[in-house]
C-alpha positions in Angstrom: -7.2 -159.4 281.3 -4.5 -157.3 280.9 -4.6 -153.9 278.7 -2.2 -152.1 276.9 -2.6 -148.7 276.1 -1.7 -147.2 272.4 1.2 -145.7 273.8 3.0 -148.7 275.6 1.8 -150.8 272.2 3.4 -148.0 269.9 6.5 -148.1 271.9 7.0 -151.9 272.4 6.5 -152.1 268.5 9.4 -149.3 267.9 11.4 -151.1 270.4 11.0 -154.4 268.6 11.7 -153.0 265.0 15.2 -151.6 266.4 15.7 -154.9 268.4 18.7 -157.4 267.2 17.4 -161.2 267.4 19.6 -163.7 267.7 21.6 -164.4 265.1 21.6 -160.7 263.9 25.0 -158.9 263.0 25.3 -155.4 264.8 27.0 -152.5 262.8 27.6 -149.2 265.2 30.3 -147.1 265.5 32.8 -150.0 266.5 32.6 -151.9 263.5 35.5 -152.7 261.3 35.9 -153.1 257.3 38.2 -155.5 256.1 39.6 -155.6 252.4 42.6 -158.2 251.1 46.0 -157.5 252.3 46.6 -156.2 248.6 43.1 -154.8 247.5 42.1 -154.3 244.1 41.0 -150.5 243.1 37.5 -151.5 243.2 37.9 -153.0 246.5 39.3 -150.0 248.3 36.5 -147.6 246.6 33.7 -149.6 247.8 35.2 -149.8 251.3 35.7 -146.2 251.1 32.0 -145.5 250.4 30.9 -148.2 253.0 33.0 -146.3 255.3 31.5 -142.9 255.1 28.4 -143.7 254.8 28.5 -145.9 257.7 30.4 -142.9 259.2 26.9 -140.9 259.1 24.5 -143.4 259.8 26.5 -144.6 263.1 27.8 -141.3 264.3 31.8 -142.5 264.2 34.5 -143.2 262.4 34.7 -146.7 260.7 38.3 -148.2 260.0 39.1 -149.9 257.0 41.8 -152.4 257.4 43.9 -155.1 255.3 44.2 -157.6 258.5 42.1 -159.6 260.2 40.1 -157.7 262.7 39.0 -158.9 266.2 36.5 -156.0 266.4 32.7 -157.5 267.3 31.3 -157.0 263.9 33.6 -157.3 260.6 32.4 -156.1 257.2 34.5 -158.0 254.5 34.6 -156.4 251.1 35.6 -158.2 247.8 38.3 -161.2 248.1 38.2 -160.8 251.9 34.9 -162.3 252.0 34.8 -164.4 249.1 37.3 -165.5 246.6 36.9 -164.1 243.2 36.1 -168.1 241.1 33.2 -168.5 243.3 31.2 -165.4 241.7 29.1 -165.4 238.6 29.2 -162.1 236.6 26.6 -159.8 237.6 25.9 -161.9 240.6 26.1 -160.3 244.2 26.6 -162.6 247.0 26.1 -161.4 250.9 26.4 -163.5 254.0 26.0 -162.4 257.5 26.7 -164.2 260.7 28.9 -165.1 263.6 29.6 -161.3 263.5 30.4 -161.2 259.9 28.9 -159.5 257.2 30.6 -160.3 253.9 29.8 -158.4 250.7 31.3 -159.4 247.1 30.6 -159.5 243.6 32.7 -160.6 240.3 35.2 -157.9 239.6 37.9 -156.2 237.2 41.1 -156.6 239.0 43.1 -153.2 238.7 45.4 -151.7 240.9 45.4 -148.2 239.4 42.4 -145.4 240.3 39.9 -144.6 237.8 38.0 -141.3 237.9 34.1 -141.5 238.0 33.6 -141.8 234.2 36.2 -144.6 233.6 34.5 -146.4 236.8 31.1 -146.0 235.4 31.3 -146.5 232.0 34.7 -148.0 230.9 34.3 -151.1 233.9 32.3 -153.9 233.1 32.8 -155.8 236.4 32.5 -154.1 239.6 30.0 -156.1 241.7 31.8 -155.8 244.9 30.9 -151.9 244.7 27.3 -152.4 243.4 27.0 -155.0 246.1 27.8 -152.4 248.9 25.3 -149.7 247.6 22.9 -152.3 247.4 23.6 -153.3 251.2 23.5 -149.4 252.0 20.4 -149.4 250.3 18.3 -152.4 252.1 19.8 -152.6 255.2 21.0 -148.7 256.2 18.3 -146.6 254.4 20.2 -144.8 252.4 18.6 -143.3 249.6 20.0 -141.0 246.7 17.7 -138.7 245.7 19.5 -136.3 242.9 23.1 -136.0 242.3 25.5 -134.1 244.9 25.7 -133.9 248.6 22.1 -132.7 249.0 20.8 -135.8 246.8 22.3 -138.1 249.9 19.9 -139.2 252.8 21.8 -141.1 255.3 19.4 -142.2 258.2 21.1 -141.7 261.7 20.6 -145.1 263.3 23.3 -145.1 266.1 23.3 -149.1 265.6 21.9 -151.2 262.6 21.0 -154.9 263.3 21.1 -156.9 260.1 19.5 -160.4 259.9 21.2 -163.5 259.3 21.5 -164.7 255.5 23.7 -166.1 252.9 21.9 -165.2 249.6 23.0 -164.3 245.9 21.5 -161.9 243.8 21.3 -160.7 240.3 20.2 -157.5 239.0 17.1 -158.0 236.8 18.2 -156.3 233.7 21.9 -156.6 232.2 22.0 -153.5 230.9 21.0 -150.6 232.9 22.8 -147.8 231.0 20.4 -144.4 231.6 20.3 -143.2 227.9 21.5 -139.1 228.4 24.3 -140.3 230.2 26.0 -141.0 226.7 26.7 -136.9 226.4 29.0 -136.8 228.9 31.1 -133.8 229.4 30.2 -132.0 226.3 27.1 -130.4 228.2 26.2 -127.7 230.7 23.7 -126.9 233.1 23.1 -124.0 235.2 23.2 -125.2 238.5 26.4 -127.5 237.7 28.0 -126.5 241.1 25.1 -127.7 243.1 25.3 -131.4 241.5 28.8 -131.6 241.8 29.4 -131.2 237.8 29.5 -134.4 235.7 31.4 -136.0 238.0 28.6 -135.5 240.7 26.1 -136.8 237.9 28.6 -140.1 237.3 29.2 -141.0 240.9 25.3 -140.5 241.2 24.8 -143.2 238.4 27.7 -145.5 240.1 25.2 -145.3 243.1 22.5 -146.1 241.2 23.8 -149.4 239.6 24.1 -147.5 236.1 25.9 -150.4 233.7 28.8 -149.6 232.4 28.7 -149.3 228.1 30.7 -152.6 227.7 27.6 -154.5 229.6 25.8 -156.3 227.3 25.7 -155.1 223.5 26.5 -151.7 223.1 24.2 -150.1 220.3 25.5 -147.0 218.5 26.1 -145.5 215.0 29.4 -147.4 214.4 30.6 -145.6 211.1 30.2 -142.2 212.6 33.2 -143.5 214.6 35.3 -144.5 212.2 36.8 -141.9 210.5 36.0 -143.5 206.6 36.2 -139.9 205.1 39.3 -138.8 206.0 40.8 -142.9 205.1 38.8 -143.5 202.1 37.1 -140.6 200.3 39.8 -139.3 198.1 41.1 -143.0 197.1 37.9 -144.8 197.1 34.9 -142.0 196.4 32.9 -144.9 194.9 32.3 -146.8 198.4 30.5 -143.5 199.1 26.6 -143.0 198.5 25.9 -141.5 195.2 23.1 -138.5 195.5 21.0 -137.6 193.1 22.7 -134.5 191.9 25.9 -137.2 190.8 27.9 -136.2 193.8 29.4 -139.0 196.5 28.3 -137.9 200.0 31.4 -138.7 202.4 29.2 -139.1 205.4 27.1 -142.2 203.9 28.2 -145.6 202.6 26.9 -147.7 199.6 26.0 -150.6 201.3 26.0 -152.8 198.4 30.1 -152.3 197.2 31.6 -155.4 197.4 34.7 -153.4 199.1 32.7 -151.6 201.8 31.2 -155.1 202.9 34.6 -156.5 203.0 36.1 -153.9 204.9 33.4 -154.9 207.5 34.4 -158.0 207.5 38.1 -157.4 208.2 37.4 -155.4 210.7 35.1 -158.0 212.2 38.1 -160.3 211.9 40.5 -157.8 213.5 38.3 -157.2 216.4 37.5 -160.8 216.9 41.2 -161.6 216.7 42.1 -159.5 219.3 44.1 -156.7 217.4 45.2 -153.9 219.6 44.2 -151.4 217.1 42.3 -151.2 213.8 45.0 -150.1 211.9 45.6 -153.0 209.5 41.7 -151.9 208.2 41.6 -148.3 209.0 45.3 -147.0 209.2 44.5 -143.5 210.2 42.6 -145.4 213.5 44.9 -145.5 216.4 42.6 -147.2 219.0 39.4 -148.9 218.7 36.4 -146.3 219.5 34.0 -146.8 222.2 31.5 -148.2 219.9 33.8 -151.2 220.0 32.8 -152.2 223.7 33.0 -156.3 224.3 35.1 -158.7 222.2 32.2 -161.2 221.9 30.6 -158.9 219.3 30.3 -156.3 217.0 27.8 -153.3 216.1 27.0 -152.5 212.8 24.6 -149.6 212.4 24.2 -147.7 209.4 22.9 -144.1 210.1 19.3 -143.6 211.1 19.3 -140.9 208.4 20.0 -142.6 205.6 16.9 -142.9 203.9 17.2 -139.5 202.7 20.5 -139.9 201.6 20.5 -143.2 200.0 23.0 -144.7 197.6 21.2 -144.0 194.1 24.5 -146.1 192.2 23.4 -148.4 189.7 24.1 -151.8 192.0 21.8 -150.3 194.3 19.2 -149.1 192.2 18.9 -153.0 191.1 19.0 -154.0 194.9 15.8 -151.7 195.1 17.0 -149.0 197.1 14.0 -146.4 195.6 11.7 -147.7 197.6 11.6 -147.8 201.1 10.8 -151.3 201.5 14.1 -151.8 198.9 16.0 -150.2 200.8 15.2 -151.9 203.7 15.7 -155.1 202.6 18.9 -154.2 200.9 20.5 -152.9 204.2 19.6 -156.2 205.9 21.0 -158.2 202.9 24.3 -156.6 203.6 24.1 -157.0 207.7 23.0 -160.6 206.6 26.5 -161.0 204.3 28.6 -159.8 207.3 26.9 -161.5 210.3 27.0 -165.0 207.7 30.9 -164.0 207.5 31.1 -163.8 211.3 29.4 -167.1 211.9 31.6 -169.0 210.0 34.8 -167.6 211.0 34.2 -166.6 214.5 30.9 -168.9 215.8 30.7 -168.2 219.4 30.7 -164.1 218.7 27.2 -162.2 217.6 26.5 -159.1 215.3 24.3 -156.5 216.8 22.3 -154.0 215.1 19.0 -152.0 215.9 16.1 -151.8 213.7 16.1 -147.9 213.0 14.3 -146.4 210.3 15.0 -146.6 207.2 15.7 -150.4 208.3 13.1 -150.9 210.9 10.6 -153.4 209.0 10.8 -157.1 209.2 12.8 -157.9 205.8 12.3 -160.7 203.1 15.9 -161.9 204.2 17.0 -164.9 206.1 19.3 -163.9 209.1 22.0 -166.1 210.4 21.6 -167.1 213.5 24.3 -164.8 215.1 22.4 -161.6 214.9 20.8 -159.8 217.6 18.8 -156.8 217.4 18.3 -154.1 220.0 14.7 -152.1 219.5 15.1 -148.7 220.2 11.9 -147.0 221.5 11.2 -144.1 223.3 9.2 -145.7 225.7 8.7 -143.2 229.1 9.9 -140.4 226.9 6.4 -140.2 225.4 4.6 -140.6 228.3 2.3 -137.9 227.1 1.2 -139.9 224.1 0.1 -143.5 224.7 -1.5 -143.6 221.3 2.0 -144.4 220.1 2.6 -147.4 222.5 0.8 -150.2 220.6 2.8 -148.9 217.6 6.4 -149.9 220.0 4.5 -152.9 221.2 4.1 -154.4 217.4 7.6 -153.5 216.7 9.1 -155.1 219.5 7.0 -158.3 219.5 7.5 -158.8 215.8 11.3 -158.5 215.8 11.5 -160.7 218.8 9.4 -163.4 217.0 11.7 -163.1 213.9 14.8 -163.5 216.0 13.8 -166.1 217.7 13.9 -164.5 220.9 17.3 -162.9 220.1 16.3 -159.5 220.6 16.7 -156.6 223.6 14.7 -153.7 223.7 16.7 -150.5 224.8 14.6 -147.3 226.3 15.2 -143.8 226.1 14.9 -142.7 229.7 
């Protein structure tokens, strides 16, 4: 019987781990990256990211070409790999074999350069770029542990064997937007230069495949973005919340005023009709605010502090505003009326809202089928206070059941 020493066995195992099997494609310094003859910005950006990381992993310059390559190993990017029509939104396709690695996803087609902020937040479809980052993690061993150059770990491999495959991947979550990345540009931090400032953070988020603001249903306090005080407070003061001292508060609306509800309906019409600006409804607004993201949906959300500043006009009092239960149902009736208008005129579109205090509880109101709720809960933010978890779970399950499964969860992470 032949006896193999532990050292010999370990050496054999190590060689086996890095050996290329039949059908494998080997990446090394001779690898070339191919993009389409007229690449869009996402294809160019993805190819450069792949080339930079492979250079560090393989130890030599990696060429990016716009034509067919006779290199032993070729990585084809975007439309050089698969035609765009063959790919569904959010899908990433990888195919490995015959000396080629094909990586592509559904991409927005634009030629002009975008900065990291625009690419992260305003570019909905960048599947080829997300495919490149997934490939670098899964097959090259790259890790991005923190923003900035110090957070990028690229193992020096020399050559990398990639097993033959043909697979399509879909992210587990459509909406992958870190909550605190919304501050964006207004914050400072003492070690900003170490991380590369906000550009470094945006780049890091891209590499971790964070989704854009335009992914799924965007959530936000819509009235805060609409300049309603500037446009309407002087001419229509009764549109705004009547306070206990008899004054009108220009920050909060009267959600039972027929003209206010009509304004939201006309705003929805303008958005779904494809108007380039909301000026037909709010003349001082020369562009759609960022809370308007997808032409498939509109998000209506009263302020979460409305309970302390609720309107106390006779109409709101008659609707029950003076109790928390009454205010909860009052707001939902108004949302339901706007949603019903949308459902009748734009049957394929949806209306989103977050059940936030003071309208967090299940109302005694029948909802149209086009309403989607985003349940906002702290989640990991309250990891040190697990006593809150049952209440969060209860809220999620109640709304999910009430809307027939048409709800999503947003965690503050």
